ChimeraX commands (.cxc) that place a marker at each C-alpha (Angstrom):
marker #1 position -172.97,-42.71,-77.85 radius 0.5
marker #1 position -173.09,-39.33,-79.54 radius 0.5
marker #1 position -171.84,-36.64,-77.17 radius 0.5
marker #1 position -172.97,-33.06,-76.68 radius 0.5
marker #1 position -173.95,-30.66,-73.92 radius 0.5
marker #1 position -177.50,-30.28,-72.64 radius 0.5
marker #1 position -178.99,-27.60,-74.87 radius 0.5
marker #1 position -176.50,-26.26,-77.41 radius 0.5
marker #1 position -176.54,-25.44,-81.07 radius 0.5
marker #1 position -174.32,-27.25,-83.53 radius 0.5
marker #1 position -172.02,-25.50,-85.95 radius 0.5
marker #1 position -174.94,-25.51,-88.39 radius 0.5
marker #1 position -177.09,-23.68,-85.86 radius 0.5
marker #1 position -179.42,-26.61,-85.19 radius 0.5
marker #1 position -180.37,-27.40,-81.59 radius 0.5
marker #1 position -179.36,-30.78,-80.19 radius 0.5
marker #1 position -181.14,-32.85,-77.58 radius 0.5
marker #1 position -180.79,-35.81,-75.24 radius 0.5
marker #1 position -182.50,-38.83,-76.77 radius 0.5
marker #1 position -183.05,-42.30,-75.30 radius 0.5
marker #1 position -183.88,-45.12,-77.71 radius 0.5
marker #1 position -185.73,-48.03,-76.11 radius 0.5
marker #1 position -185.50,-51.22,-78.17 radius 0.5
marker #1 position -182.42,-49.97,-79.97 radius 0.5
marker #1 position -181.43,-53.41,-81.25 radius 0.5
marker #1 position -184.76,-54.37,-82.79 radius 0.5
marker #1 position -185.81,-54.10,-86.43 radius 0.5
marker #1 position -187.07,-50.53,-86.21 radius 0.5
marker #1 position -184.72,-49.72,-83.36 radius 0.5
marker #1 position -181.68,-50.40,-85.53 radius 0.5
marker #1 position -183.03,-48.13,-88.27 radius 0.5
marker #1 position -183.63,-45.37,-85.74 radius 0.5
marker #1 position -180.27,-45.88,-84.06 radius 0.5
marker #1 position -178.33,-45.98,-87.32 radius 0.5
marker #1 position -179.64,-42.53,-88.20 radius 0.5
marker #1 position -179.25,-41.02,-84.74 radius 0.5
marker #1 position -175.66,-42.23,-84.51 radius 0.5
marker #1 position -174.74,-39.84,-87.29 radius 0.5
marker #1 position -176.15,-36.77,-85.53 radius 0.5
marker #1 position -174.84,-34.44,-82.84 radius 0.5
marker #1 position -177.61,-35.37,-80.42 radius 0.5
marker #1 position -176.73,-37.13,-77.18 radius 0.5
marker #1 position -178.14,-40.64,-77.65 radius 0.5
marker #1 position -178.49,-43.51,-75.19 radius 0.5
marker #1 position -179.23,-46.96,-76.59 radius 0.5
marker #1 position -181.31,-49.38,-74.50 radius 0.5
marker #1 position -181.94,-53.01,-75.43 radius 0.5
marker #1 position -183.02,-55.96,-73.29 radius 0.5
marker #1 position -182.87,-58.93,-75.65 radius 0.5
marker #1 position -179.48,-60.69,-76.04 radius 0.5
marker #1 position -179.79,-60.73,-79.84 radius 0.5
marker #1 position -180.64,-57.03,-79.91 radius 0.5
marker #1 position -177.79,-56.23,-77.56 radius 0.5
marker #1 position -175.39,-58.07,-79.83 radius 0.5
marker #1 position -176.62,-56.16,-82.89 radius 0.5
marker #1 position -176.21,-52.88,-81.05 radius 0.5
marker #1 position -172.67,-53.68,-79.94 radius 0.5
marker #1 position -171.70,-54.97,-83.38 radius 0.5
marker #1 position -172.85,-51.62,-84.80 radius 0.5
marker #1 position -170.30,-49.95,-82.55 radius 0.5
marker #1 position -172.77,-48.45,-80.09 radius 0.5
marker #1 position -172.68,-48.57,-76.29 radius 0.5
marker #1 position -175.57,-49.99,-74.30 radius 0.5
marker #1 position -177.11,-48.12,-71.36 radius 0.5
marker #1 position -179.59,-49.40,-68.79 radius 0.5
marker #1 position -183.08,-47.99,-69.15 radius 0.5
marker #1 position -183.20,-46.13,-65.83 radius 0.5
marker #1 position -180.00,-44.24,-66.60 radius 0.5
marker #1 position -181.01,-43.51,-70.20 radius 0.5
marker #1 position -184.43,-42.03,-69.48 radius 0.5
marker #1 position -183.56,-40.11,-66.32 radius 0.5
marker #1 position -182.30,-37.01,-68.11 radius 0.5
marker #1 position -183.65,-37.56,-71.62 radius 0.5
marker #1 position -185.46,-34.73,-73.39 radius 0.5
marker #1 position -187.27,-37.31,-75.51 radius 0.5
marker #1 position -187.63,-41.10,-75.21 radius 0.5
marker #1 position -188.13,-42.97,-78.49 radius 0.5
marker #1 position -190.04,-46.22,-77.98 radius 0.5
marker #1 position -188.89,-48.44,-80.85 radius 0.5
marker #1 position -190.68,-51.49,-79.47 radius 0.5
marker #1 position -193.62,-53.56,-80.78 radius 0.5
marker #1 position -197.11,-52.18,-80.19 radius 0.5
marker #1 position -197.96,-55.09,-77.90 radius 0.5
marker #1 position -195.05,-54.19,-75.59 radius 0.5
marker #1 position -195.88,-50.49,-75.23 radius 0.5
marker #1 position -198.31,-50.91,-72.36 radius 0.5
marker #1 position -195.79,-52.62,-70.09 radius 0.5
marker #1 position -192.84,-50.53,-71.29 radius 0.5
marker #1 position -194.56,-47.20,-70.59 radius 0.5
marker #1 position -195.83,-48.47,-67.24 radius 0.5
marker #1 position -192.22,-49.07,-66.26 radius 0.5
marker #1 position -190.50,-46.05,-67.80 radius 0.5
marker #1 position -192.92,-43.11,-67.70 radius 0.5
marker #1 position -192.78,-42.79,-63.89 radius 0.5
marker #1 position -188.99,-42.43,-64.18 radius 0.5
marker #1 position -188.97,-39.52,-66.66 radius 0.5
marker #1 position -188.09,-35.97,-65.72 radius 0.5
marker #1 position -190.91,-33.39,-65.81 radius 0.5
marker #1 position -191.37,-32.01,-69.32 radius 0.5
marker #1 position -189.87,-35.03,-71.05 radius 0.5
marker #1 position -191.47,-36.35,-74.23 radius 0.5
marker #1 position -192.45,-39.95,-74.93 radius 0.5
marker #1 position -192.40,-40.65,-78.68 radius 0.5
marker #1 position -194.05,-43.78,-80.04 radius 0.5
marker #1 position -193.58,-44.76,-83.67 radius 0.5
marker #1 position -197.13,-45.93,-84.33 radius 0.5
marker #1 position -200.43,-44.38,-83.19 radius 0.5
marker #1 position -202.38,-47.55,-82.40 radius 0.5
marker #1 position -201.53,-48.00,-78.71 radius 0.5
marker #1 position -201.59,-44.26,-78.01 radius 0.5
marker #1 position -205.04,-43.80,-79.58 radius 0.5
marker #1 position -206.34,-46.92,-77.82 radius 0.5
marker #1 position -205.31,-45.46,-74.47 radius 0.5
marker #1 position -202.91,-48.26,-73.56 radius 0.5
marker #1 position -199.96,-46.04,-72.65 radius 0.5
marker #1 position -199.12,-44.96,-69.14 radius 0.5
marker #1 position -199.22,-41.17,-69.02 radius 0.5
marker #1 position -198.33,-38.34,-66.64 radius 0.5
marker #1 position -199.58,-34.77,-66.62 radius 0.5
marker #1 position -196.02,-33.46,-66.75 radius 0.5
marker #1 position -194.84,-35.85,-69.46 radius 0.5
marker #1 position -195.75,-35.12,-73.09 radius 0.5
marker #1 position -197.06,-37.77,-75.44 radius 0.5
marker #1 position -196.10,-37.70,-79.12 radius 0.5
marker #1 position -196.37,-40.06,-82.06 radius 0.5
marker #1 position -194.53,-40.08,-85.38 radius 0.5
marker #1 position -194.68,-42.38,-88.37 radius 0.5
marker #1 position -192.74,-42.42,-91.64 radius 0.5
marker #1 position -194.63,-41.94,-94.90 radius 0.5
marker #1 position -192.00,-44.03,-96.76 radius 0.5
marker #1 position -190.60,-42.81,-100.10 radius 0.5
marker #1 position -193.40,-41.86,-102.49 radius 0.5
marker #1 position -194.00,-43.91,-105.61 radius 0.5
marker #1 position -193.78,-40.57,-107.41 radius 0.5
marker #1 position -190.43,-39.62,-105.86 radius 0.5
marker #1 position -187.84,-38.51,-108.42 radius 0.5
marker #1 position -185.03,-40.89,-107.55 radius 0.5
marker #1 position -181.57,-40.03,-108.86 radius 0.5
marker #1 position -179.21,-42.73,-107.57 radius 0.5
marker #1 position -179.16,-46.54,-107.33 radius 0.5
marker #1 position -179.18,-46.16,-103.53 radius 0.5
marker #1 position -182.38,-44.12,-103.67 radius 0.5
marker #1 position -184.02,-46.69,-105.96 radius 0.5
marker #1 position -183.02,-49.50,-103.59 radius 0.5
marker #1 position -184.41,-47.71,-100.53 radius 0.5
marker #1 position -188.11,-48.49,-100.84 radius 0.5
marker #1 position -188.70,-48.34,-97.06 radius 0.5
marker #1 position -186.97,-45.03,-96.38 radius 0.5
marker #1 position -184.55,-43.88,-93.74 radius 0.5
marker #1 position -181.44,-44.70,-95.74 radius 0.5
marker #1 position -181.10,-42.79,-99.01 radius 0.5
marker #1 position -184.52,-42.00,-100.48 radius 0.5
marker #1 position -186.22,-38.85,-99.12 radius 0.5
marker #1 position -189.60,-39.26,-97.46 radius 0.5
marker #1 position -192.18,-37.28,-95.53 radius 0.5
marker #1 position -193.22,-38.04,-91.96 radius 0.5
marker #1 position -196.43,-37.59,-89.98 radius 0.5
marker #1 position -196.30,-36.42,-86.36 radius 0.5
marker #1 position -198.66,-35.62,-83.51 radius 0.5
marker #1 position -197.94,-34.08,-80.14 radius 0.5
marker #1 position -200.16,-33.38,-77.14 radius 0.5
marker #1 position -198.62,-30.02,-76.34 radius 0.5
marker #1 position -198.91,-26.44,-77.56 radius 0.5
marker #1 position -195.38,-25.54,-76.49 radius 0.5
marker #1 position -193.25,-24.60,-79.54 radius 0.5
marker #1 position -190.03,-25.85,-77.92 radius 0.5
marker #1 position -191.53,-29.30,-77.32 radius 0.5
marker #1 position -192.77,-29.47,-80.91 radius 0.5
marker #1 position -189.26,-28.48,-82.03 radius 0.5
marker #1 position -187.75,-31.39,-80.09 radius 0.5
marker #1 position -190.16,-33.83,-81.70 radius 0.5
marker #1 position -189.55,-32.46,-85.20 radius 0.5
marker #1 position -185.77,-32.56,-84.78 radius 0.5
marker #1 position -186.01,-36.15,-83.57 radius 0.5
marker #1 position -188.38,-37.17,-86.36 radius 0.5
marker #1 position -186.14,-35.62,-88.99 radius 0.5
marker #1 position -183.18,-37.49,-87.52 radius 0.5
marker #1 position -184.71,-40.97,-87.13 radius 0.5
marker #1 position -186.43,-40.99,-90.53 radius 0.5
marker #1 position -183.74,-39.08,-92.46 radius 0.5
marker #1 position -183.67,-37.84,-95.13 radius 0.5
marker #1 position -187.01,-36.12,-94.45 radius 0.5
marker #1 position -188.66,-33.65,-96.82 radius 0.5
marker #1 position -191.66,-32.46,-94.77 radius 0.5
marker #1 position -193.09,-33.24,-91.33 radius 0.5
marker #1 position -196.90,-33.04,-91.44 radius 0.5
marker #1 position -198.64,-32.32,-88.12 radius 0.5
marker #1 position -201.95,-33.99,-87.25 radius 0.5
marker #1 position -203.76,-35.17,-84.13 radius 0.5
marker #1 position -203.18,-38.63,-82.69 radius 0.5
marker #1 position -206.68,-39.64,-83.80 radius 0.5
marker #1 position -206.03,-38.40,-87.35 radius 0.5
marker #1 position -202.76,-40.31,-87.43 radius 0.5
marker #1 position -204.65,-43.46,-86.40 radius 0.5
marker #1 position -207.13,-42.83,-89.22 radius 0.5
marker #1 position -204.21,-42.69,-91.63 radius 0.5
marker #1 position -202.31,-45.61,-90.09 radius 0.5
marker #1 position -203.84,-48.20,-90.07 radius 0.5
marker #1 position -207.05,-47.32,-91.93 radius 0.5
marker #1 position -205.83,-45.54,-95.05 radius 0.5
marker #1 position -202.46,-47.17,-95.57 radius 0.5
marker #1 position -202.68,-50.64,-93.99 radius 0.5
marker #1 position -206.35,-51.52,-94.20 radius 0.5
marker #1 position -206.60,-50.15,-97.75 radius 0.5
marker #1 position -203.24,-49.67,-99.48 radius 0.5
marker #1 position -201.34,-52.62,-98.00 radius 0.5
marker #1 position -204.34,-54.88,-98.47 radius 0.5
marker #1 position -204.54,-53.88,-102.14 radius 0.5
marker #1 position -200.81,-54.54,-102.55 radius 0.5
marker #1 position -201.27,-58.05,-101.19 radius 0.5
marker #1 position -204.36,-58.52,-103.33 radius 0.5
marker #1 position -202.31,-57.62,-106.42 radius 0.5
marker #1 position -199.90,-60.41,-105.54 radius 0.5
marker #1 position -202.78,-62.85,-105.09 radius 0.5
marker #1 position -204.12,-61.87,-108.51 radius 0.5
marker #1 position -200.66,-62.30,-110.01 radius 0.5
marker #1 position -200.34,-65.79,-108.56 radius 0.5
marker #1 position -203.81,-66.66,-109.84 radius 0.5
marker #1 position -202.86,-65.60,-113.37 radius 0.5
marker #1 position -199.65,-67.64,-113.21 radius 0.5
marker #1 position -200.70,-70.75,-111.29 radius 0.5
marker #1 position -204.34,-71.14,-112.34 radius 0.5
marker #1 position -204.44,-69.55,-115.78 radius 0.5
marker #1 position -200.99,-70.72,-116.82 radius 0.5
marker #1 position -199.68,-67.33,-117.92 radius 0.5
marker #1 position -195.84,-67.19,-118.02 radius 0.5
marker #1 position -194.76,-65.47,-114.80 radius 0.5
marker #1 position -192.38,-63.02,-116.48 radius 0.5
marker #1 position -195.16,-61.83,-118.78 radius 0.5
marker #1 position -197.65,-61.51,-115.93 radius 0.5
marker #1 position -195.22,-59.57,-113.73 radius 0.5
marker #1 position -194.24,-57.22,-116.54 radius 0.5
marker #1 position -197.77,-56.25,-117.44 radius 0.5
marker #1 position -198.87,-55.98,-113.79 radius 0.5
marker #1 position -195.91,-53.86,-112.66 radius 0.5
marker #1 position -196.27,-51.45,-115.55 radius 0.5
marker #1 position -200.02,-51.16,-115.29 radius 0.5
marker #1 position -199.84,-50.71,-111.53 radius 0.5
marker #1 position -197.77,-47.57,-112.08 radius 0.5
marker #1 position -200.23,-46.32,-114.72 radius 0.5
marker #1 position -203.20,-47.13,-112.47 radius 0.5
marker #1 position -201.72,-45.22,-109.54 radius 0.5
marker #1 position -200.56,-42.27,-111.64 radius 0.5
marker #1 position -203.95,-41.97,-113.34 radius 0.5
marker #1 position -206.03,-42.73,-110.26 radius 0.5
marker #1 position -204.14,-40.64,-107.70 radius 0.5
marker #1 position -202.77,-37.80,-109.82 radius 0.5
marker #1 position -204.92,-37.82,-112.96 radius 0.5
marker #1 position -201.85,-38.04,-115.21 radius 0.5
marker #1 position -203.89,-39.56,-118.05 radius 0.5
marker #1 position -207.56,-40.51,-118.43 radius 0.5
marker #1 position -208.48,-44.18,-118.29 radius 0.5
marker #1 position -209.86,-45.48,-121.61 radius 0.5
marker #1 position -213.60,-46.08,-121.98 radius 0.5
marker #1 position -213.05,-49.83,-122.08 radius 0.5
marker #1 position -210.86,-49.66,-118.97 radius 0.5
marker #1 position -213.56,-47.74,-117.10 radius 0.5
marker #1 position -216.05,-50.53,-117.92 radius 0.5
marker #1 position -213.60,-53.14,-116.65 radius 0.5
marker #1 position -213.00,-51.06,-113.50 radius 0.5
marker #1 position -216.76,-50.97,-112.84 radius 0.5
marker #1 position -216.87,-54.75,-113.15 radius 0.5
marker #1 position -214.01,-55.00,-110.70 radius 0.5
marker #1 position -215.78,-52.80,-108.14 radius 0.5
marker #1 position -219.02,-54.79,-108.51 radius 0.5
marker #1 position -217.20,-58.12,-108.16 radius 0.5
marker #1 position -214.64,-57.31,-105.45 radius 0.5
marker #1 position -215.60,-54.23,-103.41 radius 0.5
marker #1 position -218.43,-54.18,-100.87 radius 0.5
marker #1 position -220.85,-51.26,-101.23 radius 0.5
marker #1 position -220.39,-50.23,-97.60 radius 0.5
marker #1 position -216.59,-50.40,-97.62 radius 0.5
marker #1 position -216.17,-46.75,-96.53 radius 0.5
marker #1 position -217.44,-47.69,-93.08 radius 0.5
marker #1 position -213.81,-48.47,-92.22 radius 0.5
marker #1 position -213.31,-44.73,-91.67 radius 0.5
marker #1 position -215.92,-44.60,-88.88 radius 0.5
marker #1 position -214.67,-44.28,-85.32 radius 0.5
marker #1 position -216.35,-47.50,-84.19 radius 0.5
marker #1 position -214.76,-49.44,-87.05 radius 0.5
marker #1 position -211.35,-47.94,-86.25 radius 0.5
marker #1 position -211.81,-49.12,-82.67 radius 0.5
marker #1 position -212.62,-52.64,-83.90 radius 0.5
marker #1 position -209.60,-52.66,-86.19 radius 0.5
marker #1 position -207.22,-51.50,-83.46 radius 0.5
marker #1 position -208.69,-53.99,-80.98 radius 0.5
marker #1 position -207.84,-56.79,-83.40 radius 0.5
marker #1 position -204.38,-55.42,-84.13 radius 0.5
marker #1 position -203.52,-54.93,-80.45 radius 0.5
marker #1 position -205.19,-58.15,-79.25 radius 0.5
marker #1 position -207.11,-56.12,-76.69 radius 0.5
marker #1 position -209.19,-59.16,-75.73 radius 0.5
marker #1 position -205.98,-60.61,-74.27 radius 0.5
marker #1 position -204.79,-57.45,-72.51 radius 0.5
marker #1 position -205.77,-56.44,-69.01 radius 0.5
marker #1 position -206.54,-52.72,-69.13 radius 0.5
marker link #1:1,2 radius 0.2
marker link #1:2,3 radius 0.2
marker link #1:3,4 radius 0.2
marker link #1:4,5 radius 0.2
marker link #1:5,6 radius 0.2
marker link #1:6,7 radius 0.2
marker link #1:7,8 radius 0.2
marker link #1:8,9 radius 0.2
marker link #1:9,10 radius 0.2
marker link #1:10,11 radius 0.2
marker link #1:11,12 radius 0.2
marker link #1:12,13 radius 0.2
marker link #1:13,14 radius 0.2
marker link #1:14,15 radius 0.2
marker link #1:15,16 radius 0.2
marker link #1:16,17 radius 0.2
marker link #1:17,18 radius 0.2
marker link #1:18,19 radius 0.2
marker link #1:19,20 radius 0.2
marker link #1:20,21 radius 0.2
marker link #1:21,22 radius 0.2
marker link #1:22,23 radius 0.2
marker link #1:23,24 radius 0.2
marker link #1:24,25 radius 0.2
marker link #1:25,26 radius 0.2
marker link #1:26,27 radius 0.2
marker link #1:27,28 radius 0.2
marker link #1:28,29 radius 0.2
marker link #1:29,30 radius 0.2
marker link #1:30,31 radius 0.2
marker link #1:31,32 radius 0.2
marker link #1:32,33 radius 0.2
marker link #1:33,34 radius 0.2
marker link #1:34,35 radius 0.2
marker link #1:35,36 radius 0.2
marker link #1:36,37 radius 0.2
marker link #1:37,38 radius 0.2
marker link #1:38,39 radius 0.2
marker link #1:39,40 radius 0.2
marker link #1:40,41 radius 0.2
marker link #1:41,42 radius 0.2
marker link #1:42,43 radius 0.2
marker link #1:43,44 radius 0.2
marker link #1:44,45 radius 0.2
marker link #1:45,46 radius 0.2
marker link #1:46,47 radius 0.2
marker link #1:47,48 radius 0.2
marker link #1:48,49 radius 0.2
marker link #1:49,50 radius 0.2
marker link #1:50,51 radius 0.2
marker link #1:51,52 radius 0.2
marker link #1:52,53 radius 0.2
marker link #1:53,54 radius 0.2
marker link #1:54,55 radius 0.2
marker link #1:55,56 radius 0.2
marker link #1:56,57 radius 0.2
marker link #1:57,58 radius 0.2
marker link #1:58,59 radius 0.2
marker link #1:59,60 radius 0.2
marker link #1:60,61 radius 0.2
marker link #1:61,62 radius 0.2
marker link #1:62,63 radius 0.2
marker link #1:63,64 radius 0.2
marker link #1:64,65 radius 0.2
marker link #1:65,66 radius 0.2
marker link #1:66,67 radius 0.2
marker link #1:67,68 radius 0.2
marker link #1:68,69 radius 0.2
marker link #1:69,70 radius 0.2
marker link #1:70,71 radius 0.2
marker link #1:71,72 radius 0.2
marker link #1:72,73 radius 0.2
marker link #1:73,74 radius 0.2
marker link #1:74,75 radius 0.2
marker link #1:75,76 radius 0.2
marker link #1:76,77 radius 0.2
marker link #1:77,78 radius 0.2
marker link #1:78,79 radius 0.2
marker link #1:79,80 radius 0.2
marker link #1:80,81 radius 0.2
marker link #1:81,82 radius 0.2
marker link #1:82,83 radius 0.2
marker link #1:83,84 radius 0.2
marker link #1:84,85 radius 0.2
marker link #1:85,86 radius 0.2
marker link #1:86,87 radius 0.2
marker link #1:87,88 radius 0.2
marker link #1:88,89 radius 0.2
marker link #1:89,90 radius 0.2
marker link #1:90,91 radius 0.2
marker link #1:91,92 radius 0.2
marker link #1:92,93 radius 0.2
marker link #1:93,94 radius 0.2
marker link #1:94,95 radius 0.2
marker link #1:95,96 radius 0.2
marker link #1:96,97 radius 0.2
marker link #1:97,98 radius 0.2
marker link #1:98,99 radius 0.2
marker link #1:99,100 radius 0.2
marker link #1:100,101 radius 0.2
marker link #1:101,102 radius 0.2
marker link #1:102,103 radius 0.2
marker link #1:103,104 radius 0.2
marker link #1:104,105 radius 0.2
marker link #1:105,106 radius 0.2
marker link #1:106,107 radius 0.2
marker link #1:107,108 radius 0.2
marker link #1:108,109 radius 0.2
marker link #1:109,110 radius 0.2
marker link #1:110,111 radius 0.2
marker link #1:111,112 radius 0.2
marker link #1:112,113 radius 0.2
marker link #1:113,114 radius 0.2
marker link #1:114,115 radius 0.2
marker link #1:115,116 radius 0.2
marker link #1:116,117 radius 0.2
marker link #1:117,118 radius 0.2
marker link #1:118,119 radius 0.2
marker link #1:119,120 radius 0.2
marker link #1:120,121 radius 0.2
marker link #1:121,122 radius 0.2
marker link #1:122,123 radius 0.2
marker link #1:123,124 radius 0.2
marker link #1:124,125 radius 0.2
marker link #1:125,126 radius 0.2
marker link #1:126,127 radius 0.2
marker link #1:127,128 radius 0.2
marker link #1:128,129 radius 0.2
marker link #1:129,130 radius 0.2
marker link #1:130,131 radius 0.2
marker link #1:131,132 radius 0.2
marker link #1:132,133 radius 0.2
marker link #1:133,134 radius 0.2
marker link #1:134,135 radius 0.2
marker link #1:135,136 radius 0.2
marker link #1:136,137 radius 0.2
marker link #1:137,138 radius 0.2
marker link #1:138,139 radius 0.2
marker link #1:139,140 radius 0.2
marker link #1:140,141 radius 0.2
marker link #1:141,142 radius 0.2
marker link #1:142,143 radius 0.2
marker link #1:143,144 radius 0.2
marker link #1:144,145 radius 0.2
marker link #1:145,146 radius 0.2
marker link #1:146,147 radius 0.2
marker link #1:147,148 radius 0.2
marker link #1:148,149 radius 0.2
marker link #1:149,150 radius 0.2
marker link #1:150,151 radius 0.2
marker link #1:151,152 radius 0.2
marker link #1:152,153 radius 0.2
marker link #1:153,154 radius 0.2
marker link #1:154,155 radius 0.2
marker link #1:155,156 radius 0.2
marker link #1:156,157 radius 0.2
marker link #1:157,158 radius 0.2
marker link #1:158,159 radius 0.2
marker link #1:159,160 radius 0.2
marker link #1:160,161 radius 0.2
marker link #1:161,162 radius 0.2
marker link #1:162,163 radius 0.2
marker link #1:163,164 radius 0.2
marker link #1:164,165 radius 0.2
marker link #1:165,166 radius 0.2
marker link #1:166,167 radius 0.2
marker link #1:167,168 radius 0.2
marker link #1:168,169 radius 0.2
marker link #1:169,170 radius 0.2
marker link #1:170,171 radius 0.2
marker link #1:171,172 radius 0.2
marker link #1:172,173 radius 0.2
marker link #1:173,174 radius 0.2
marker link #1:174,175 radius 0.2
marker link #1:175,176 radius 0.2
marker link #1:176,177 radius 0.2
marker link #1:177,178 radius 0.2
marker link #1:178,179 radius 0.2
marker link #1:179,180 radius 0.2
marker link #1:180,181 radius 0.2
marker link #1:181,182 radius 0.2
marker link #1:182,183 radius 0.2
marker link #1:183,184 radius 0.2
marker link #1:184,185 radius 0.2
marker link #1:185,186 radius 0.2
marker link #1:186,187 radius 0.2
marker link #1:187,188 radius 0.2
marker link #1:188,189 radius 0.2
marker link #1:189,190 radius 0.2
marker link #1:190,191 radius 0.2
marker link #1:191,192 radius 0.2
marker link #1:192,193 radius 0.2
marker link #1:193,194 radius 0.2
marker link #1:194,195 radius 0.2
marker link #1:195,196 radius 0.2
marker link #1:196,197 radius 0.2
marker link #1:197,198 radius 0.2
marker link #1:198,199 radius 0.2
marker link #1:199,200 radius 0.2
marker link #1:200,201 radius 0.2
marker link #1:201,202 radius 0.2
marker link #1:202,203 radius 0.2
marker link #1:203,204 radius 0.2
marker link #1:204,205 radius 0.2
marker link #1:205,206 radius 0.2
marker link #1:206,207 radius 0.2
marker link #1:207,208 radius 0.2
marker link #1:208,209 radius 0.2
marker link #1:209,210 radius 0.2
marker link #1:210,211 radius 0.2
marker link #1:211,212 radius 0.2
marker link #1:212,213 radius 0.2
marker link #1:213,214 radius 0.2
marker link #1:214,215 radius 0.2
marker link #1:215,216 radius 0.2
marker link #1:216,217 radius 0.2
marker link #1:217,218 radius 0.2
marker link #1:218,219 radius 0.2
marker link #1:219,220 radius 0.2
marker link #1:220,221 radius 0.2
marker link #1:221,222 radius 0.2
marker link #1:222,223 radius 0.2
marker link #1:223,224 radius 0.2
marker link #1:224,225 radius 0.2
marker link #1:225,226 radius 0.2
marker link #1:226,227 radius 0.2
marker link #1:227,228 radius 0.2
marker link #1:228,229 radius 0.2
marker link #1:229,230 radius 0.2
marker link #1:230,231 radius 0.2
marker link #1:231,232 radius 0.2
marker link #1:232,233 radius 0.2
marker link #1:233,234 radius 0.2
marker link #1:234,235 radius 0.2
marker link #1:235,236 radius 0.2
marker link #1:236,237 radius 0.2
marker link #1:237,238 radius 0.2
marker link #1:238,239 radius 0.2
marker link #1:239,240 radius 0.2
marker link #1:240,241 radius 0.2
marker link #1:241,242 radius 0.2
marker link #1:242,243 radius 0.2
marker link #1:243,244 radius 0.2
marker link #1:244,245 radius 0.2
marker link #1:245,246 radius 0.2
marker link #1:246,247 radius 0.2
marker link #1:247,248 radius 0.2
marker link #1:248,249 radius 0.2
marker link #1:249,250 radius 0.2
marker link #1:250,251 radius 0.2
marker link #1:251,252 radius 0.2
marker link #1:252,253 radius 0.2
marker link #1:253,254 radius 0.2
marker link #1:254,255 radius 0.2
marker link #1:255,256 radius 0.2
marker link #1:256,257 radius 0.2
marker link #1:257,258 radius 0.2
marker link #1:258,259 radius 0.2
marker link #1:259,260 radius 0.2
marker link #1:260,261 radius 0.2
marker link #1:261,262 radius 0.2
marker link #1:262,263 radius 0.2
marker link #1:263,264 radius 0.2
marker link #1:264,265 radius 0.2
marker link #1:265,266 radius 0.2
marker link #1:266,267 radius 0.2
marker link #1:267,268 radius 0.2
marker link #1:268,269 radius 0.2
marker link #1:269,270 radius 0.2
marker link #1:270,271 radius 0.2
marker link #1:271,272 radius 0.2
marker link #1:272,273 radius 0.2
marker link #1:273,274 radius 0.2
marker link #1:274,275 radius 0.2
marker link #1:275,276 radius 0.2
marker link #1:276,277 radius 0.2
marker link #1:277,278 radius 0.2
marker link #1:278,279 radius 0.2
marker link #1:279,280 radius 0.2
marker link #1:280,281 radius 0.2
marker link #1:281,282 radius 0.2
marker link #1:282,283 radius 0.2
marker link #1:283,284 radius 0.2
marker link #1:284,285 radius 0.2
marker link #1:285,286 radius 0.2
marker link #1:286,287 radius 0.2
marker link #1:287,288 radius 0.2
marker link #1:288,289 radius 0.2
marker link #1:289,290 radius 0.2
marker link #1:290,291 radius 0.2
marker link #1:291,292 radius 0.2
marker link #1:292,293 radius 0.2
marker link #1:293,294 radius 0.2
marker link #1:294,295 radius 0.2
marker link #1:295,296 radius 0.2
view
């Protein structure tokens, strides 16, 4: 456990805080914990599963029971799956000190109203942007870090239901620590964060990424194109397509524009932008969170 006093400044002048990580031995919990372990913040690591406990101990970190960890925490980081957040917050939120912050790492459950809340406990959400495809990487470690949180710089998105500057400062310090190295923290509302994640980046961007792989496999397995050739042309043209489409680096050729129109007509539904409507977001989150199976 990192050690410090309650509310000091480090030698660099940065404030430090008391942070409890719930689910510290899970997939995201280990990423969060690895970064927090290198800071001057006081950090308690909580993990219930035997496998997660073993990973935490093997990383050289001490385990703390949840009640002890959250009792005096300035901020509680919930690094647990979305489907567990309802029961986890129901158990932990009543135990928090007044003014504490509950930080979830995805907006879905918070926006859907599944979290247990208290008037004197502040709700916040933060999500990593992941290293940009346009990031100027300088080292092999940065190139290898496509997810972020290890070597490649990334931005983060955060939301907090409080107007108090000191509470926002706690969230930003925590976000910069758990997703380090962080370039900028962009502040939005919880609803706006839900419109970005899942709608913009999972419903659209991740779906298109998977569709690209399906198209690649079709070219290789059905059309008989050598896989190395298909991958080379797809990887290179994907970069050109994103650079031209998102940044306008170069104009698409006239022939390419005709082919793009054919692609839209053949693949994209005319009403596809409905996914940004509130009712469609609710449907999407209901499917993601299996709300038909949850007692609310």
